[in-house]
C-alpha beads as a LAMMPS data file, in Angstrom:
LAMMPS data file: protein, C-alpha beads

177 atoms
176 bonds

1 atom types
1 bond types

-500.0 500.0 xlo xhi
-500.0 500.0 ylo yhi
-500.0 500.0 zlo zhi

Masses

1 110.0

Atoms # bond

1 1 1 0.037 0.268 0.186
2 1 1 1.508 3.207 -1.022
3 1 1 1.166 6.695 1.018
4 1 1 -1.320 8.141 -0.682
5 1 1 -3.459 5.317 -0.600
6 1 1 -2.729 5.034 3.403
7 1 1 -3.709 8.505 3.968
8 1 1 -6.510 8.269 2.193
9 1 1 -7.559 5.177 4.177
10 1 1 -7.079 6.978 7.211
11 1 1 -9.235 10.331 6.183
12 1 1 -12.070 8.131 5.318
13 1 1 -12.038 5.963 8.365
14 1 1 -11.501 9.613 10.680
15 1 1 -14.515 10.646 8.587
16 1 1 -16.927 7.506 9.221
17 1 1 -16.573 7.867 12.879
18 1 1 -16.611 11.555 13.230
19 1 1 -20.455 11.558 11.715
20 1 1 -21.148 8.459 13.126
21 1 1 -22.468 8.896 16.456
22 1 1 -26.327 9.664 16.706
23 1 1 -27.693 12.257 18.477
24 1 1 -28.371 11.442 21.878
25 1 1 -32.013 11.170 22.517
26 1 1 -32.242 13.098 25.604
27 1 1 -30.452 16.236 24.317
28 1 1 -33.178 16.071 21.196
29 1 1 -35.728 16.112 23.594
30 1 1 -34.112 18.860 25.849
31 1 1 -33.302 21.030 22.912
32 1 1 -36.957 20.695 21.665
33 1 1 -38.127 21.499 24.896
34 1 1 -36.910 24.958 25.062
35 1 1 -38.386 25.394 21.960
36 1 1 -41.564 25.655 23.805
37 1 1 -41.143 26.890 27.151
38 1 1 -43.411 29.640 28.616
39 1 1 -43.131 32.396 31.208
40 1 1 -43.474 30.133 34.199
41 1 1 -42.684 31.063 38.220
42 1 1 -44.073 33.975 40.707
43 1 1 -46.588 36.465 39.235
44 1 1 -44.216 39.515 38.949
45 1 1 -41.844 37.085 36.834
46 1 1 -44.787 36.236 34.549
47 1 1 -45.785 39.655 34.500
48 1 1 -42.140 40.965 33.724
49 1 1 -41.871 38.458 31.013
50 1 1 -44.755 39.145 29.336
51 1 1 -44.821 42.734 29.558
52 1 1 -41.166 42.382 27.339
53 1 1 -42.797 40.413 25.075
54 1 1 -45.702 42.706 24.556
55 1 1 -43.073 45.592 23.686
56 1 1 -40.866 43.617 21.803
57 1 1 -43.869 42.566 19.484
58 1 1 -44.892 46.473 19.258
59 1 1 -41.142 47.020 18.095
60 1 1 -41.487 44.329 15.577
61 1 1 -44.614 45.768 14.199
62 1 1 -42.959 49.368 14.602
63 1 1 -39.910 47.776 12.286
64 1 1 -42.799 46.069 9.894
65 1 1 -44.683 49.624 9.559
66 1 1 -41.691 51.521 9.056
67 1 1 -40.590 49.092 6.084
68 1 1 -44.258 49.117 4.720
69 1 1 -43.882 53.361 4.792
70 1 1 -40.724 53.249 2.719
71 1 1 -42.088 50.659 0.510
72 1 1 -45.010 53.214 -0.315
73 1 1 -42.912 56.344 -0.294
74 1 1 -40.850 55.095 -3.404
75 1 1 -38.700 52.004 -2.220
76 1 1 -41.005 49.793 -4.029
77 1 1 -39.699 50.961 -7.269
78 1 1 -36.231 49.393 -6.407
79 1 1 -35.670 45.820 -7.804
80 1 1 -34.991 43.189 -5.562
81 1 1 -35.200 45.972 -2.346
82 1 1 -38.509 46.833 -2.987
83 1 1 -40.674 43.348 -2.711
84 1 1 -37.998 42.689 0.175
85 1 1 -39.135 45.617 1.893
86 1 1 -42.810 44.337 1.500
87 1 1 -42.036 40.661 2.403
88 1 1 -40.093 42.590 5.851
89 1 1 -42.997 44.638 6.575
90 1 1 -45.781 42.079 6.405
91 1 1 -43.373 39.253 7.965
92 1 1 -42.971 41.835 10.646
93 1 1 -46.626 42.236 11.663
94 1 1 -47.159 38.366 11.289
95 1 1 -44.295 37.730 13.737
96 1 1 -45.346 40.589 16.412
97 1 1 -49.035 38.888 16.658
98 1 1 -47.383 35.019 16.904
99 1 1 -45.119 36.521 19.629
100 1 1 -47.520 38.137 21.588
101 1 1 -50.106 35.447 21.081
102 1 1 -47.714 32.226 21.610
103 1 1 -45.374 33.394 24.006
104 1 1 -42.425 30.926 23.507
105 1 1 -38.665 30.934 23.314
106 1 1 -38.540 29.393 20.021
107 1 1 -40.983 32.804 18.870
108 1 1 -38.707 35.059 20.475
109 1 1 -35.292 33.857 19.098
110 1 1 -36.875 33.738 15.318
111 1 1 -38.067 37.624 16.287
112 1 1 -34.453 38.787 17.841
113 1 1 -32.949 36.751 14.711
114 1 1 -35.622 38.686 12.170
115 1 1 -34.595 42.016 13.489
116 1 1 -30.990 41.205 13.288
117 1 1 -31.029 40.108 9.751
118 1 1 -32.917 43.705 9.275
119 1 1 -30.003 45.420 11.082
120 1 1 -27.589 43.813 8.835
121 1 1 -29.524 44.278 5.500
122 1 1 -29.385 47.964 6.326
123 1 1 -25.775 48.193 7.153
124 1 1 -25.048 45.956 4.391
125 1 1 -26.677 48.253 2.101
126 1 1 -25.082 51.386 3.419
127 1 1 -21.318 49.881 3.776
128 1 1 -21.035 47.835 0.272
129 1 1 -24.546 47.909 -1.561
130 1 1 -27.177 45.149 -1.759
131 1 1 -28.333 43.700 -4.775
132 1 1 -26.694 46.581 -6.507
133 1 1 -28.350 49.432 -4.173
134 1 1 -26.642 51.797 -1.859
135 1 1 -28.353 53.110 0.966
136 1 1 -27.240 55.835 3.767
137 1 1 -28.003 56.549 7.077
138 1 1 -29.162 59.709 6.337
139 1 1 -32.341 57.853 4.252
140 1 1 -35.646 58.362 5.589
141 1 1 -36.308 56.510 8.792
142 1 1 -32.977 54.797 8.977
143 1 1 -32.046 55.909 12.280
144 1 1 -35.236 55.407 13.602
145 1 1 -35.284 52.035 12.177
146 1 1 -31.843 50.813 13.719
147 1 1 -32.844 52.246 17.051
148 1 1 -36.310 50.139 16.968
149 1 1 -34.613 46.684 15.801
150 1 1 -31.509 47.387 18.333
151 1 1 -34.302 47.827 21.265
152 1 1 -35.997 44.947 19.877
153 1 1 -33.031 42.692 19.727
154 1 1 -31.677 43.679 23.291
155 1 1 -35.299 43.265 25.168
156 1 1 -35.572 39.818 23.474
157 1 1 -32.347 38.752 24.526
158 1 1 -33.591 39.663 28.137
159 1 1 -36.693 37.886 28.024
160 1 1 -35.094 34.876 25.959
161 1 1 -32.831 34.672 28.685
162 1 1 -35.319 34.909 31.402
163 1 1 -37.235 32.060 29.566
164 1 1 -34.159 29.692 29.410
165 1 1 -33.054 30.457 33.149
166 1 1 -36.161 29.220 34.774
167 1 1 -38.055 30.457 37.726
168 1 1 -35.509 29.828 40.305
169 1 1 -32.435 31.168 38.997
170 1 1 -34.273 33.924 37.503
171 1 1 -35.812 35.491 40.142
172 1 1 -32.596 36.067 42.163
173 1 1 -31.100 37.331 38.952
174 1 1 -34.417 39.843 38.117
175 1 1 -35.878 40.725 41.370
176 1 1 -32.811 40.544 43.632
177 1 1 -33.242 43.044 46.892

Bonds

1 1 1 2
2 1 2 3
3 1 3 4
4 1 4 5
5 1 5 6
6 1 6 7
7 1 7 8
8 1 8 9
9 1 9 10
10 1 10 11
11 1 11 12
12 1 12 13
13 1 13 14
14 1 14 15
15 1 15 16
16 1 16 17
17 1 17 18
18 1 18 19
19 1 19 20
20 1 20 21
21 1 21 22
22 1 22 23
23 1 23 24
24 1 24 25
25 1 25 26
26 1 26 27
27 1 27 28
28 1 28 29
29 1 29 30
30 1 30 31
31 1 31 32
32 1 32 33
33 1 33 34
34 1 34 35
35 1 35 36
36 1 36 37
37 1 37 38
38 1 38 39
39 1 39 40
40 1 40 41
41 1 41 42
42 1 42 43
43 1 43 44
44 1 44 45
45 1 45 46
46 1 46 47
47 1 47 48
48 1 48 49
49 1 49 50
50 1 50 51
51 1 51 52
52 1 52 53
53 1 53 54
54 1 54 55
55 1 55 56
56 1 56 57
57 1 57 58
58 1 58 59
59 1 59 60
60 1 60 61
61 1 61 62
62 1 62 63
63 1 63 64
64 1 64 65
65 1 65 66
66 1 66 67
67 1 67 68
68 1 68 69
69 1 69 70
70 1 70 71
71 1 71 72
72 1 72 73
73 1 73 74
74 1 74 75
75 1 75 76
76 1 76 77
77 1 77 78
78 1 78 79
79 1 79 80
80 1 80 81
81 1 81 82
82 1 82 83
83 1 83 84
84 1 84 85
85 1 85 86
86 1 86 87
87 1 87 88
88 1 88 89
89 1 89 90
90 1 90 91
91 1 91 92
92 1 92 93
93 1 93 94
94 1 94 95
95 1 95 96
96 1 96 97
97 1 97 98
98 1 98 99
99 1 99 100
100 1 100 101
101 1 101 102
102 1 102 103
103 1 103 104
104 1 104 105
105 1 105 106
106 1 106 107
107 1 107 108
108 1 108 109
109 1 109 110
110 1 110 111
111 1 111 112
112 1 112 113
113 1 113 114
114 1 114 115
115 1 115 116
116 1 116 117
117 1 117 118
118 1 118 119
119 1 119 120
120 1 120 121
121 1 121 122
122 1 122 123
123 1 123 124
124 1 124 125
125 1 125 126
126 1 126 127
127 1 127 128
128 1 128 129
129 1 129 130
130 1 130 131
131 1 131 132
132 1 132 133
133 1 133 134
134 1 134 135
135 1 135 136
136 1 136 137
137 1 137 138
138 1 138 139
139 1 139 140
140 1 140 141
141 1 141 142
142 1 142 143
143 1 143 144
144 1 144 145
145 1 145 146
146 1 146 147
147 1 147 148
148 1 148 149
149 1 149 150
150 1 150 151
151 1 151 152
152 1 152 153
153 1 153 154
154 1 154 155
155 1 155 156
156 1 156 157
157 1 157 158
158 1 158 159
159 1 159 160
160 1 160 161
161 1 161 162
162 1 162 163
163 1 163 164
164 1 164 165
165 1 165 166
166 1 166 167
167 1 167 168
168 1 168 169
169 1 169 170
170 1 170 171
171 1 171 172
172 1 172 173
173 1 173 174
174 1 174 175
175 1 175 176
176 1 176 177
């Protein structure tokens, strides 16, 4: 056997053993259980999380409204960007309703990711251009959009942490004297 064949055999055996381990059933179950976590614990904790979800939902809806307003002001004529603004506005409204009605961790993560992606799209279009379109921070509602979405990400991150930490650790963390 040549050196090349030996090294090929060695790499193939490493690839087989690296991906051969099946996922642990308890790990999968635990990850899925986190996705459907709802507010629990004391009344103050549940009220705080619910208020955070309501305000986070309002910020997502505001972001969607900003994008719908910009779409109606003329962004609809920009190829690719126009339809994306319309999709962002409609998706923001739907996500806001789902977030406040279901109160699940999975939707909190999706909503925060949605806002991070929106911030990323704006920053990409400002500094590098996106789909052949360059924007600027002087554009209508650009600063407002960044403020609303950044606030939403921060608020939803706190709500998500509170949901993951659970009632015992979170009550000590959030409501310490």
